[in-house]
All heavy atoms as a GROMACS GRO file, in nm:
protein
  637
    1MET      N    1   0.084  -0.112   0.003
    1MET     CA    2   0.004  -0.004  -0.005
    1MET      C    3   0.090   0.122  -0.001
    1MET      O    4   0.192   0.128   0.066
    1MET     CB    5  -0.094   0.002   0.121
    1MET     CG    6  -0.168   0.127   0.128
    1MET     SD    7  -0.286   0.162   0.260
    1MET     CE    8  -0.293   0.034   0.367
    2ALA      N    9   0.053   0.225  -0.078
    2ALA     CA   10   0.129   0.349  -0.087
    2ALA      C   11   0.108   0.427   0.044
    2ALA      O   12   0.005   0.428   0.108
    2ALA     CB   13   0.076   0.432  -0.207
    3GLU      N   14   0.216   0.498   0.079
    3GLU     CA   15   0.205   0.589   0.194
    3GLU      C   16   0.106   0.706   0.168
    3GLU      O   17   0.092   0.747   0.061
    3GLU     CB   18   0.343   0.649   0.223
    3GLU     CG   19   0.451   0.537   0.267
    3GLU     CD   20   0.412   0.480   0.402
    3GLU    OE1   21   0.366   0.551   0.493
    3GLU    OE2   22   0.425   0.356   0.416
    4PRO      N   23   0.044   0.758   0.272
    4PRO     CA   24  -0.048   0.872   0.255
    4PRO      C   25   0.030   0.992   0.203
    4PRO      O   26   0.144   1.011   0.242
    4PRO     CB   27  -0.104   0.898   0.396
    4PRO     CG   28  -0.065   0.783   0.476
    4PRO     CD   29   0.048   0.706   0.409
    5ARG      N   30  -0.037   1.076   0.132
    5ARG     CA   31   0.014   1.207   0.085
    5ARG      C   32  -0.008   1.307   0.188
    5ARG      O   33  -0.126   1.316   0.244
    5ARG     CB   34  -0.041   1.245  -0.050
    5ARG     CG   35  -0.018   1.146  -0.166
    5ARG     CD   36   0.126   1.142  -0.205
    5ARG     NE   37   0.163   1.278  -0.246
    5ARG     CZ   38   0.288   1.316  -0.262
    5ARG    NH1   39   0.389   1.234  -0.245
    5ARG    NH2   40   0.319   1.445  -0.298
    6VAL      N   41   0.079   1.393   0.218
    6VAL     CA   42   0.066   1.500   0.318
    6VAL      C   43   0.042   1.633   0.241
    6VAL      O   44   0.110   1.663   0.150
    6VAL     CB   45   0.192   1.518   0.405
    6VAL    CG1   46   0.183   1.630   0.497
    6VAL    CG2   47   0.218   1.386   0.474
    7HIS      N   48  -0.058   1.703   0.290
    7HIS     CA   49  -0.095   1.831   0.229
    7HIS      C   50  -0.112   1.930   0.352
    7HIS      O   51  -0.180   1.898   0.446
    7HIS     CB   52  -0.232   1.830   0.154
    7HIS     CG   53  -0.219   1.731   0.045
    7HIS    ND1   54  -0.172   1.760  -0.077
    7HIS    CD2   55  -0.263   1.603   0.036
    7HIS    CE1   56  -0.180   1.652  -0.161
    7HIS    NE2   57  -0.230   1.559  -0.085
    8VAL      N   58  -0.053   2.052   0.339
    8VAL     CA   59  -0.072   2.153   0.445
    8VAL      C   60  -0.129   2.276   0.374
    8VAL      O   61  -0.092   2.315   0.268
    8VAL     CB   62   0.064   2.192   0.504
    8VAL    CG1   63   0.043   2.306   0.607
    8VAL    CG2   64   0.136   2.068   0.570
    9HIS      N   65  -0.241   2.323   0.440
    9HIS     CA   66  -0.319   2.437   0.381
    9HIS      C   67  -0.322   2.556   0.478
    9HIS      O   68  -0.346   2.536   0.599
    9HIS     CB   69  -0.463   2.387   0.352
    9HIS     CG   70  -0.469   2.258   0.279
    9HIS    ND1   71  -0.462   2.255   0.142
    9HIS    CD2   72  -0.481   2.130   0.318
    9HIS    CE1   73  -0.471   2.130   0.105
    9HIS    NE2   74  -0.484   2.051   0.209
   10ALA      N   75  -0.320   2.678   0.432
   10ALA     CA   76  -0.357   2.790   0.504
   10ALA      C   77  -0.503   2.815   0.481
   10ALA      O   78  -0.548   2.822   0.363
   10ALA     CB   79  -0.276   2.910   0.459
   11LYS      N   80  -0.586   2.809   0.583
   11LYS     CA   81  -0.733   2.800   0.561
   11LYS      C   82  -0.804   2.878   0.672
   11LYS      O   83  -0.752   2.884   0.790
   11LYS     CB   84  -0.780   2.656   0.570
   11LYS     CG   85  -0.916   2.635   0.537
   11LYS     CD   86  -0.935   2.497   0.469
   11LYS     CE   87  -1.081   2.471   0.432
   11LYS     NZ   88  -1.106   2.495   0.296
   12ASP      N   89  -0.914   2.944   0.643
   12ASP     CA   90  -0.994   3.015   0.739
   12ASP      C   91  -1.084   2.903   0.807
   12ASP      O   92  -1.171   2.848   0.735
   12ASP     CB   93  -1.079   3.112   0.674
   12ASP     CG   94  -1.174   3.183   0.766
   12ASP    OD1   95  -1.176   3.162   0.886
   12ASP    OD2   96  -1.251   3.269   0.716
   13LEU      N   97  -1.057   2.873   0.927
   13LEU     CA   98  -1.134   2.775   1.004
   13LEU      C   99  -1.246   2.833   1.083
   13LEU      O  100  -1.300   2.775   1.173
   13LEU     CB  101  -1.033   2.687   1.087
   13LEU     CG  102  -0.929   2.614   1.008
   13LEU    CD1  103  -0.832   2.551   1.112
   13LEU    CD2  104  -0.994   2.508   0.922
   14LYS      N  105  -1.292   2.952   1.045
   14LYS     CA  106  -1.409   3.022   1.091
   14LYS      C  107  -1.403   3.043   1.248
   14LYS      O  108  -1.505   3.042   1.312
   14LYS     CB  109  -1.536   2.931   1.059
   14LYS     CG  110  -1.553   2.886   0.911
   14LYS     CD  111  -1.567   3.011   0.824
   14LYS     CE  112  -1.593   2.966   0.676
   14LYS     NZ  113  -1.550   3.062   0.580
   15GLY      N  114  -1.283   3.064   1.293
   15GLY     CA  115  -1.269   3.093   1.435
   15GLY      C  116  -1.291   2.982   1.534
   15GLY      O  117  -1.287   2.993   1.651
   16GLU      N  118  -1.311   2.862   1.477
   16GLU     CA  119  -1.345   2.742   1.560
   16GLU      C  120  -1.217   2.679   1.627
   16GLU      O  121  -1.227   2.630   1.736
   16GLU     CB  122  -1.420   2.637   1.474
   16GLU     CG  123  -1.551   2.676   1.431
   16GLU     CD  124  -1.617   2.567   1.349
   16GLU    OE1  125  -1.583   2.452   1.360
   16GLU    OE2  126  -1.709   2.607   1.273
   17THR      N  127  -1.110   2.682   1.553
   17THR     CA  128  -0.982   2.620   1.608
   17THR      C  129  -0.865   2.681   1.517
   17THR      O  130  -0.885   2.712   1.402
   17THR     CB  131  -0.989   2.472   1.596
   17THR    OG1  132  -0.870   2.407   1.649
   17THR    CG2  133  -1.005   2.423   1.444
   18PRO      N  134  -0.748   2.685   1.577
   18PRO     CA  135  -0.637   2.737   1.494
   18PRO      C  136  -0.582   2.630   1.404
   18PRO      O  137  -0.518   2.666   1.300
   18PRO     CB  138  -0.528   2.772   1.610
   18PRO     CG  139  -0.565   2.682   1.724
   18PRO     CD  140  -0.714   2.666   1.719
   19VAL      N  141  -0.598   2.506   1.426
   19VAL     CA  142  -0.552   2.394   1.338
   19VAL      C  143  -0.654   2.284   1.334
   19VAL      O  144  -0.731   2.254   1.425
   19VAL     CB  145  -0.413   2.336   1.387
   19VAL    CG1  146  -0.302   2.445   1.378
   19VAL    CG2  147  -0.419   2.276   1.523
   20ALA      N  148  -0.653   2.211   1.217
   20ALA     CA  149  -0.747   2.097   1.212
   20ALA      C  150  -0.671   1.996   1.118
   20ALA      O  151  -0.590   2.039   1.034
   20ALA     CB  152  -0.878   2.139   1.143
   21VAL      N  153  -0.710   1.871   1.141
   21VAL     CA  154  -0.645   1.764   1.054
   21VAL      C  155  -0.747   1.667   1.009
   21VAL      O  156  -0.849   1.645   1.077
   21VAL     CB  157  -0.536   1.699   1.137
   21VAL    CG1  158  -0.596   1.616   1.255
   21VAL    CG2  159  -0.445   1.600   1.056
   22ARG      N  160  -0.727   1.617   0.884
   22ARG     CA  161  -0.810   1.504   0.837
   22ARG      C  162  -0.703   1.402   0.800
   22ARG      O  163  -0.620   1.422   0.714
   22ARG     CB  164  -0.890   1.541   0.717
   22ARG     CG  165  -0.972   1.427   0.664
   22ARG     CD  166  -1.064   1.466   0.557
   22ARG     NE  167  -0.997   1.552   0.458
   22ARG     CZ  168  -1.057   1.632   0.374
   22ARG    NH1  169  -1.190   1.645   0.374
   22ARG    NH2  170  -0.988   1.704   0.287
   23ASP      N  171  -0.714   1.287   0.865
   23ASP     CA  172  -0.611   1.178   0.854
   23ASP      C  173  -0.683   1.054   0.798
   23ASP      O  174  -0.770   1.000   0.863
   23ASP     CB  175  -0.553   1.153   0.999
   23ASP     CG  176  -0.439   1.065   0.998
   23ASP    OD1  177  -0.397   1.011   0.890
   23ASP    OD2  178  -0.388   1.038   1.108
   24SER      N  179  -0.640   1.008   0.681
   24SER     CA  180  -0.691   0.885   0.620
   24SER      C  181  -0.579   0.800   0.572
   24SER      O  182  -0.462   0.836   0.574
   24SER     CB  183  -0.792   0.920   0.512
   24SER     OG  184  -0.725   0.970   0.398
   25THR      N  185  -0.612   0.683   0.513
   25THR     CA  186  -0.508   0.599   0.455
   25THR      C  187  -0.452   0.661   0.330
   25THR      O  188  -0.338   0.620   0.291
   25THR     CB  189  -0.563   0.457   0.422
   25THR    OG1  190  -0.676   0.475   0.338
   25THR    CG2  191  -0.607   0.388   0.555
   26GLN      N  192  -0.522   0.749   0.265
   26GLN     CA  193  -0.472   0.804   0.143
   26GLN      C  194  -0.411   0.945   0.159
   26GLN      O  195  -0.319   0.988   0.085
   26GLN     CB  196  -0.588   0.821   0.037
   26GLN     CG  197  -0.648   0.685   0.004
   26GLN     CD  198  -0.548   0.598  -0.070
   26GLN    OE1  199  -0.482   0.651  -0.154
   26GLN    NE2  200  -0.549   0.472  -0.041
   27HIS      N  201  -0.462   1.024   0.251
   27HIS     CA  202  -0.420   1.163   0.267
   27HIS      C  203  -0.409   1.201   0.412
   27HIS      O  204  -0.476   1.148   0.498
   27HIS     CB  205  -0.526   1.260   0.201
   27HIS     CG  206  -0.546   1.242   0.060
   27HIS    ND1  207  -0.456   1.292  -0.029
   27HIS    CD2  208  -0.637   1.180  -0.013
   27HIS    CE1  209  -0.498   1.258  -0.150
   27HIS    NE2  210  -0.610   1.190  -0.139
   28TYR      N  211  -0.315   1.295   0.435
   28TYR     CA  212  -0.308   1.362   0.573
   28TYR      C  213  -0.310   1.504   0.531
   28TYR      O  214  -0.222   1.568   0.478
   28TYR     CB  215  -0.172   1.330   0.635
   28TYR     CG  216  -0.162   1.396   0.770
   28TYR    CD1  217  -0.214   1.336   0.882
   28TYR    CD2  218  -0.100   1.517   0.786
   28TYR    CE1  219  -0.208   1.394   1.007
   28TYR    CE2  220  -0.096   1.578   0.906
   28TYR     CZ  221  -0.146   1.521   1.014
   28TYR     OH  222  -0.142   1.575   1.141
   29ASP      N  223  -0.429   1.566   0.571
   29ASP     CA  224  -0.447   1.715   0.543
   29ASP      C  225  -0.443   1.788   0.674
   29ASP      O  226  -0.524   1.768   0.763
   29ASP     CB  227  -0.588   1.731   0.473
   29ASP     CG  228  -0.585   1.674   0.332
   29ASP    OD1  229  -0.503   1.718   0.255
   29ASP    OD2  230  -0.680   1.596   0.301
   30LEU      N  231  -0.353   1.883   0.676
   30LEU     CA  232  -0.338   1.970   0.793
   30LEU      C  233  -0.371   2.115   0.748
   30LEU      O  234  -0.326   2.162   0.648
   30LEU     CB  235  -0.198   1.973   0.838
   30LEU     CG  236  -0.162   2.072   0.956
   30LEU    CD1  237  -0.236   2.038   1.082
   30LEU    CD2  238  -0.011   2.073   0.978
   31ALA      N  239  -0.474   2.175   0.821
   31ALA     CA  240  -0.514   2.313   0.794
   31ALA      C  241  -0.472   2.399   0.913
   31ALA      O  242  -0.489   2.364   1.025
   31ALA     CB  243  -0.668   2.320   0.775
   32ILE      N  244  -0.419   2.516   0.870
   32ILE     CA  245  -0.374   2.612   0.979
   32ILE      C  246  -0.440   2.747   0.952
   32ILE      O  247  -0.439   2.797   0.837
   32ILE     CB  248  -0.219   2.637   0.979
   32ILE    CG1  249  -0.147   2.498   0.995
   32ILE    CG2  250  -0.178   2.726   1.083
   32ILE    CD1  251   0.002   2.503   0.978
   33ASP      N  252  -0.508   2.801   1.054
   33ASP     CA  253  -0.576   2.928   1.040
   33ASP      C  254  -0.474   3.033   1.100
   33ASP      O  255  -0.471   3.044   1.220
   33ASP     CB  256  -0.705   2.925   1.117
   33ASP     CG  257  -0.790   3.056   1.092
   33ASP    OD1  258  -0.727   3.154   1.062
   33ASP    OD2  259  -0.912   3.049   1.117
   34PHE      N  260  -0.409   3.104   1.016
   34PHE     CA  261  -0.305   3.201   1.060
   34PHE      C  262  -0.364   3.326   1.113
   34PHE      O  263  -0.284   3.420   1.157
   34PHE     CB  264  -0.209   3.224   0.940
   34PHE     CG  265  -0.111   3.111   0.918
   34PHE    CD1  266  -0.140   3.029   0.808
   34PHE    CD2  267  -0.009   3.079   0.998
   34PHE    CE1  268  -0.053   2.911   0.781
   34PHE    CE2  269   0.074   2.979   0.980
   34PHE     CZ  270   0.053   2.898   0.867
   35SER      N  271  -0.496   3.338   1.128
   35SER     CA  272  -0.553   3.457   1.192
   35SER      C  273  -0.539   3.446   1.348
   35SER      O  274  -0.564   3.537   1.414
   35SER     CB  275  -0.697   3.483   1.152
   35SER     OG  276  -0.782   3.377   1.196
   36TRP      N  277  -0.513   3.325   1.391
   36TRP     CA  278  -0.499   3.300   1.537
   36TRP      C  279  -0.366   3.342   1.581
   36TRP      O  280  -0.269   3.344   1.502
   36TRP     CB  281  -0.518   3.149   1.569
   36TRP     CG  282  -0.656   3.102   1.562
   36TRP    CD1  283  -0.737   3.088   1.452
   36TRP    CD2  284  -0.742   3.058   1.669
   36TRP    NE1  285  -0.858   3.043   1.485
   36TRP    CE2  286  -0.860   3.021   1.628
   36TRP    CE3  287  -0.715   3.052   1.805
   36TRP    CZ2  288  -0.961   2.975   1.703
   36TRP    CZ3  289  -0.817   3.006   1.892
   36TRP    CH2  290  -0.938   2.969   1.834
   37PRO      N  291  -0.342   3.373   1.710
   37PRO     CA  292  -0.213   3.406   1.767
   37PRO      C  293  -0.122   3.289   1.756
   37PRO      O  294  -0.161   3.172   1.760
   37PRO     CB  295  -0.237   3.445   1.908
   37PRO     CG  296  -0.383   3.464   1.921
   37PRO     CD  297  -0.448   3.390   1.810
   38ALA      N  298   0.008   3.318   1.729
   38ALA     CA  299   0.109   3.210   1.702
   38ALA      C  300   0.112   3.110   1.822
   38ALA      O  301   0.127   2.993   1.802
   38ALA     CB  302   0.248   3.276   1.695
   39GLU      N  303   0.088   3.154   1.947
   39GLU     CA  304   0.094   3.062   2.061
   39GLU      C  305  -0.018   2.957   2.049
   39GLU      O  306   0.001   2.848   2.093
   39GLU     CB  307   0.082   3.147   2.201
   39GLU     CG  308   0.189   3.239   2.221
   39GLU     CD  309   0.175   3.373   2.146
   39GLU    OE1  310   0.054   3.410   2.115
   39GLU    OE2  311   0.268   3.433   2.125
   40ASP      N  312  -0.134   3.006   2.002
   40ASP     CA  313  -0.249   2.908   1.987
   40ASP      C  314  -0.228   2.809   1.875
   40ASP      O  315  -0.256   2.696   1.886
   40ASP     CB  316  -0.382   2.987   1.959
   40ASP     CG  317  -0.424   3.071   2.075
   40ASP    OD1  318  -0.382   3.043   2.189
   40ASP    OD2  319  -0.504   3.168   2.056
   41ILE      N  320  -0.162   2.861   1.766
   41ILE     CA  321  -0.128   2.766   1.656
   41ILE      C  322  -0.031   2.662   1.701
   41ILE      O  323  -0.048   2.542   1.680
   41ILE     CB  324  -0.078   2.846   1.527
   41ILE    CG1  325  -0.188   2.934   1.478
   41ILE    CG2  326  -0.017   2.755   1.430
   41ILE    CD1  327  -0.142   3.031   1.372
   42VAL      N  328   0.072   2.705   1.777
   42VAL     CA  329   0.171   2.617   1.830
   42VAL      C  330   0.112   2.513   1.924
   42VAL      O  331   0.143   2.398   1.907
   42VAL     CB  332   0.288   2.695   1.903
   42VAL    CG1  333   0.376   2.596   1.979
   42VAL    CG2  334   0.369   2.772   1.802
   43ALA      N  335   0.030   2.560   2.009
   43ALA     CA  336  -0.033   2.461   2.105
   43ALA      C  337  -0.129   2.365   2.029
   43ALA      O  338  -0.130   2.250   2.066
   43ALA     CB  339  -0.121   2.540   2.209
   44GLY      N  340  -0.200   2.412   1.924
   44GLY     CA  341  -0.289   2.323   1.853
   44GLY      C  342  -0.201   2.217   1.778
   44GLY      O  343  -0.239   2.102   1.768
   45LEU      N  344  -0.091   2.263   1.715
   45LEU     CA  345  -0.008   2.165   1.654
   45LEU      C  346   0.052   2.056   1.746
   45LEU      O  347   0.058   1.941   1.710
   45LEU     CB  348   0.104   2.238   1.571
   45LEU     CG  349   0.061   2.319   1.458
   45LEU    CD1  350   0.176   2.403   1.399
   45LEU    CD2  351   0.018   2.227   1.339
   46GLN      N  352   0.101   2.109   1.858
   46GLN     CA  353   0.154   2.022   1.959
   46GLN      C  354   0.060   1.915   1.992
   46GLN      O  355   0.083   1.800   2.008
   46GLN     CB  356   0.206   2.093   2.078
   46GLN     CG  357   0.272   2.007   2.181
   46GLN     CD  358   0.342   2.085   2.298
   46GLN    OE1  359   0.388   2.193   2.268
   46GLN    NE2  360   0.351   2.021   2.401
   47GLN      N  361  -0.070   1.958   2.019
   47GLN     CA  362  -0.175   1.859   2.057
   47GLN      C  363  -0.212   1.758   1.950
   47GLN      O  364  -0.224   1.647   1.982
   47GLN     CB  365  -0.307   1.941   2.099
   47GLN     CG  366  -0.409   1.854   2.164
   47GLN     CD  367  -0.359   1.784   2.295
   47GLN    OE1  368  -0.306   1.859   2.383
   47GLN    NE2  369  -0.364   1.655   2.304
   48LEU      N  370  -0.216   1.810   1.824
   48LEU     CA  371  -0.240   1.713   1.714
   48LEU      C  372  -0.136   1.614   1.704
   48LEU      O  373  -0.156   1.494   1.694
   48LEU     CB  374  -0.250   1.791   1.586
   48LEU     CG  375  -0.376   1.872   1.553
   48LEU    CD1  376  -0.360   1.943   1.420
   48LEU    CD2  377  -0.497   1.774   1.543
   49PHE      N  378  -0.006   1.656   1.715
   49PHE     CA  379   0.103   1.557   1.695
   49PHE      C  380   0.113   1.464   1.818
   49PHE      O  381   0.132   1.349   1.802
   49PHE     CB  382   0.236   1.639   1.686
   49PHE     CG  383   0.250   1.722   1.554
   49PHE    CD1  384   0.312   1.840   1.559
   49PHE    CD2  385   0.196   1.672   1.437
   49PHE    CE1  386   0.323   1.910   1.445
   49PHE    CE2  387   0.204   1.748   1.325
   49PHE     CZ  388   0.271   1.868   1.323
   50GLN      N  389   0.088   1.513   1.938
   50GLN     CA  390   0.090   1.437   2.056
   50GLN      C  391  -0.028   1.328   2.052
   50GLN      O  392  -0.002   1.214   2.085
   50GLN     CB  393   0.073   1.515   2.185
   50GLN     CG  394   0.106   1.436   2.308
   50GLN     CD  395   0.246   1.386   2.309
   50GLN    OE1  396   0.342   1.463   2.303
   50GLN    NE2  397   0.269   1.267   2.330
   51ASP      N  398  -0.149   1.371   2.011
   51ASP     CA  399  -0.249   1.275   1.992
   51ASP      C  400  -0.223   1.158   1.897
   51ASP      O  401  -0.251   1.056   1.922
   51ASP     CB  402  -0.375   1.347   1.945
   51ASP     CG  403  -0.442   1.439   2.053
   51ASP    OD1  404  -0.406   1.428   2.171
   51ASP    OD2  405  -0.530   1.518   2.017
   52GLY      N  406  -0.148   1.198   1.787
   52GLY     CA  407  -0.112   1.101   1.690
   52GLY      C  408  -0.014   1.003   1.742
   52GLY      O  409  -0.020   0.877   1.715
   53VAL      N  410   0.077   1.042   1.830
   53VAL     CA  411   0.173   0.961   1.887
   53VAL      C  412   0.110   0.873   1.996
   53VAL      O  413   0.130   0.751   1.997
   53VAL     CB  414   0.296   1.038   1.951
   53VAL    CG1  415   0.383   0.951   2.034
   53VAL    CG2  416   0.373   1.105   1.830
   54ASP      N  417   0.029   0.940   2.079
   54ASP     CA  418  -0.035   0.869   2.195
   54ASP      C  419  -0.130   0.762   2.147
   54ASP      O  420  -0.140   0.660   2.209
   54ASP     CB  421  -0.105   0.965   2.286
   54ASP     CG  422  -0.010   1.053   2.367
   54ASP    OD1  423   0.109   1.029   2.371
   54ASP    OD2  424  -0.069   1.155   2.420
   55SER      N  425  -0.194   0.782   2.037
   55SER     CA  426  -0.292   0.688   1.976
   55SER      C  427  -0.225   0.567   1.906
   55SER      O  428  -0.295   0.472   1.873
   55SER     CB  429  -0.392   0.756   1.887
   55SER     OG  430  -0.322   0.795   1.769
   56GLY      N  431  -0.098   0.590   1.881
   56GLY     CA  432  -0.028   0.482   1.801
   56GLY      C  433  -0.045   0.496   1.650
   56GLY      O  434   0.016   0.421   1.576
   57ARG      N  435  -0.115   0.594   1.603
   57ARG     CA  436  -0.126   0.619   1.456
   57ARG      C  437   0.010   0.659   1.398
   57ARG      O  438   0.034   0.623   1.288
   57ARG     CB  439  -0.228   0.735   1.424
   57ARG     CG  440  -0.374   0.693   1.443
   57ARG     CD  441  -0.463   0.798   1.387
   57ARG     NE  442  -0.432   0.926   1.410
   57ARG     CZ  443  -0.469   1.007   1.522
   57ARG    NH1  444  -0.545   0.949   1.610
   57ARG    NH2  445  -0.436   1.127   1.534
   58TRP      N  446   0.092   0.727   1.473
   58TRP     CA  447   0.223   0.767   1.428
   58TRP      C  448   0.318   0.701   1.527
   58TRP      O  449   0.319   0.716   1.640
   58TRP     CB  450   0.235   0.920   1.443
   58TRP     CG  451   0.138   1.006   1.365
   58TRP    CD1  452   0.055   0.959   1.267
   58TRP    CD2  453   0.110   1.138   1.383
   58TRP    NE1  454  -0.024   1.058   1.219
   58TRP    CE2  455   0.004   1.171   1.293
   58TRP    CE3  456   0.158   1.237   1.463
   58TRP    CZ2  457  -0.035   1.298   1.275
   58TRP    CZ3  458   0.112   1.362   1.454
   58TRP    CH2  459   0.012   1.400   1.364
   59SER      N  460   0.413   0.641   1.459
   59SER     CA  461   0.519   0.586   1.537
   59SER      C  462   0.647   0.577   1.447
   59SER      O  463   0.641   0.587   1.330
   59SER     CB  464   0.479   0.438   1.584
   59SER     OG  465   0.464   0.356   1.473
   60ARG      N  466   0.755   0.560   1.513
   60ARG     CA  467   0.882   0.556   1.438
   60ARG      C  468   0.907   0.409   1.390
   60ARG      O  469   0.886   0.311   1.473
   60ARG     CB  470   1.002   0.598   1.523
   60ARG     CG  471   1.000   0.744   1.560
   60ARG     CD  472   1.119   0.783   1.633
   60ARG     NE  473   1.112   0.926   1.679
   60ARG     CZ  474   1.155   1.025   1.604
   60ARG    NH1  475   1.219   1.004   1.491
   60ARG    NH2  476   1.146   1.148   1.650
   61ALA      N  477   0.952   0.402   1.268
   61ALA     CA  478   0.989   0.271   1.216
   61ALA      C  479   1.122   0.228   1.276
   61ALA      O  480   1.206   0.311   1.309
   61ALA     CB  481   0.997   0.271   1.067
   62ASP      N  482   1.152   0.103   1.288
   62ASP     CA  483   1.283   0.046   1.338
   62ASP      C  484   1.377   0.056   1.226
   62ASP      O  485   1.369  -0.024   1.133
   62ASP     CB  486   1.268  -0.088   1.396
   62ASP     CG  487   1.398  -0.145   1.446
   62ASP    OD1  488   1.500  -0.060   1.472
   62ASP    OD2  489   1.404  -0.259   1.477
   63HIS      N  490   1.467   0.153   1.231
   63HIS     CA  491   1.571   0.163   1.130
   63HIS      C  492   1.705   0.135   1.193
   63HIS      O  493   1.806   0.214   1.176
   63HIS     CB  494   1.574   0.304   1.067
   63HIS     CG  495   1.443   0.335   0.993
   63HIS    ND1  496   1.419   0.274   0.877
   63HIS    CD2  497   1.340   0.416   1.022
   63HIS    CE1  498   1.297   0.324   0.830
   63HIS    NE2  499   1.254   0.397   0.917
   64SER      N  500   1.724   0.026   1.267
   64SER     CA  501   1.845   0.001   1.336
   64SER      C  502   1.963  -0.013   1.250
   64SER      O  503   2.074   0.003   1.290
   64SER     CB  504   1.819  -0.125   1.423
   64SER     OG  505   1.781  -0.237   1.350
   65GLU      N  506   1.935  -0.051   1.121
   65GLU     CA  507   2.055  -0.068   1.028
   65GLU      C  508   2.100   0.066   0.962
   65GLU      O  509   2.203   0.069   0.916
   65GLU     CB  510   2.014  -0.167   0.916
   65GLU     CG  511   1.983  -0.297   0.967
   65GLU     CD  512   1.925  -0.390   0.857
   65GLU    OE1  513   1.939  -0.358   0.743
   65GLU    OE2  514   1.868  -0.490   0.894
   66ALA      N  515   2.013   0.162   0.969
   66ALA     CA  516   2.047   0.292   0.910
   66ALA      C  517   2.115   0.382   1.015
   66ALA      O  518   2.086   0.378   1.134
   66ALA     CB  519   1.917   0.362   0.860
   67PRO      N  520   2.205   0.464   0.973
   67PRO     CA  521   2.283   0.558   1.058
   67PRO      C  522   2.174   0.661   1.112
   67PRO      O  523   2.085   0.701   1.046
   67PRO     CB  524   2.388   0.626   0.977
   67PRO     CG  525   2.341   0.603   0.836
   67PRO     CD  526   2.258   0.475   0.835
   68ILE      N  527   2.201   0.709   1.233
   68ILE     CA  528   2.114   0.810   1.292
   68ILE      C  529   2.170   0.943   1.260
   68ILE      O  530   2.283   0.976   1.275
   68ILE     CB  531   2.114   0.798   1.444
   68ILE    CG1  532   2.056   0.657   1.488
   68ILE    CG2  533   2.042   0.905   1.508
   68ILE    CD1  534   2.066   0.621   1.627
   69GLU      N  535   2.080   1.025   1.203
   69GLU     CA  536   2.111   1.163   1.161
   69GLU      C  537   2.099   1.250   1.292
   69GLU      O  538   2.002   1.246   1.364
   69GLU     CB  539   2.012   1.215   1.060
   69GLU     CG  540   2.025   1.144   0.927
   69GLU     CD  541   2.149   1.187   0.849
   69GLU    OE1  542   2.195   1.299   0.873
   69GLU    OE2  543   2.200   1.100   0.773
   70THR      N  544   2.200   1.340   1.315
   70THR     CA  545   2.196   1.425   1.425
   70THR      C  546   2.195   1.567   1.391
   70THR      O  547   2.216   1.659   1.473
   70THR     CB  548   2.318   1.397   1.522
   70THR    OG1  549   2.437   1.421   1.451
   70THR    CG2  550   2.313   1.257   1.575
   71ASN      N  551   2.167   1.598   1.263
   71ASN     CA  552   2.158   1.734   1.218
   71ASN      C  553   2.045   1.805   1.277
   71ASN      O  554   1.937   1.759   1.282
   71ASN     CB  555   2.153   1.745   1.063
   71ASN     CG  556   2.272   1.690   1.000
   71ASN    OD1  557   2.377   1.677   1.052
   71ASN    ND2  558   2.256   1.645   0.873
   72GLU      N  559   2.070   1.938   1.325
   72GLU     CA  560   1.964   2.015   1.379
   72GLU      C  561   1.917   2.110   1.276
   72GLU      O  562   1.999   2.153   1.192
   72GLU     CB  563   2.014   2.092   1.508
   72GLU     CG  564   2.038   2.000   1.629
   72GLU     CD  565   2.071   2.086   1.750
   72GLU    OE1  566   2.034   2.196   1.756
   72GLU    OE2  567   2.138   2.035   1.833
   73ALA      N  568   1.788   2.145   1.283
   73ALA     CA  569   1.742   2.245   1.190
   73ALA      C  570   1.796   2.377   1.223
   73ALA      O  571   1.821   2.415   1.334
   73ALA     CB  572   1.583   2.244   1.196
   74ALA      N  573   1.813   2.459   1.116
   74ALA     CA  574   1.857   2.594   1.137
   74ALA      C  575   1.752   2.670   1.213
   74ALA      O  576   1.630   2.654   1.193
   74ALA     CB  577   1.889   2.659   1.002
   75PRO      N  578   1.789   2.764   1.298
   75PRO     CA  579   1.695   2.846   1.369
   75PRO      C  580   1.612   2.936   1.277
   75PRO      O  581   1.670   2.981   1.175
   75PRO     CB  582   1.774   2.928   1.469
   75PRO     CG  583   1.912   2.927   1.421
   75PRO     CD  584   1.926   2.800   1.333
   76HIS      N  585   1.486   2.956   1.305
   76HIS     CA  586   1.403   3.041   1.230
   76HIS      C  587   1.453   3.191   1.254
   76HIS      O  588   1.496   3.223   1.366
   76HIS     CB  589   1.262   3.038   1.273
   76HIS     CG  590   1.162   3.109   1.189
   76HIS    ND1  591   1.144   3.238   1.202
   76HIS    CD2  592   1.088   3.067   1.082
   76HIS    CE1  593   1.053   3.280   1.116
   76HIS    NE2  594   1.018   3.172   1.036
   77PRO      N  595   1.455   3.275   1.148
   77PRO     CA  596   1.515   3.413   1.165
   77PRO      C  597   1.433   3.490   1.272
   77PRO      O  598   1.495   3.574   1.338
   77PRO     CB  599   1.485   3.473   1.028
   77PRO     CG  600   1.462   3.362   0.933
   77PRO     CD  601   1.423   3.242   1.009
   78GLY      N  602   1.305   3.457   1.299
   78GLY     CA  603   1.232   3.532   1.401
   78GLY      C  604   1.231   3.466   1.535
   78GLY      O  605   1.158   3.502   1.624
   79ASN      N  606   1.318   3.358   1.552
   79ASN     CA  607   1.320   3.288   1.674
   79ASN      C  608   1.386   3.370   1.787
   79ASN      O  609   1.499   3.422   1.776
   79ASN     CB  610   1.406   3.159   1.656
   79ASN     CG  611   1.398   3.068   1.772
   79ASN    OD1  612   1.353   3.101   1.879
   79ASN    ND2  613   1.431   2.941   1.747
   80ASP      N  614   1.312   3.389   1.895
   80ASP     CA  615   1.361   3.464   2.010
   80ASP      C  616   1.435   3.377   2.112
   80ASP      O  617   1.470   3.423   2.223
   80ASP     CB  618   1.243   3.540   2.087
   80ASP     CG  619   1.183   3.642   1.997
   80ASP    OD1  620   1.247   3.696   1.906
   80ASP    OD2  621   1.062   3.664   2.010
   81LEU      N  622   1.454   3.248   2.082
   81LEU     CA  623   1.522   3.166   2.177
   81LEU      C  624   1.673   3.172   2.179
   81LEU      O  625   1.739   3.112   2.258
   81LEU     CB  626   1.475   3.022   2.148
   81LEU     CG  627   1.326   2.994   2.158
   81LEU    CD1  628   1.302   2.852   2.122
   81LEU    CD2  629   1.281   3.017   2.295
   82ASP      N  630   1.730   3.241   2.086
   82ASP     CA  631   1.880   3.249   2.075
   82ASP      C  632   1.928   3.345   2.174
   82ASP      O  633   1.884   3.439   2.223
   82ASP     CB  634   1.917   3.299   1.936
   82ASP     CG  635   1.878   3.190   1.832
   82ASP    OD1  636   1.876   3.070   1.861
   82ASP    OD2  637   1.848   3.237   1.718
   0.00000   0.00000   0.00000
């Protein structure tokens, strides 16, 4: 079976939620309503990802034969954590 295709959309979610997801065997659609404050979007994304992990829908495959990559992502130019 083919892996699901991932799509990310900027979408007006009518003030109901900052993020929404539709997860099926064929597609993973993530919608983000950028009219919400950044903190709410971050919290919504964190909850979606945590729910996916906690439910077992998302898990890491065992790649014990492959080398582990340790590269870190470059900081976002607007990141205040530096």
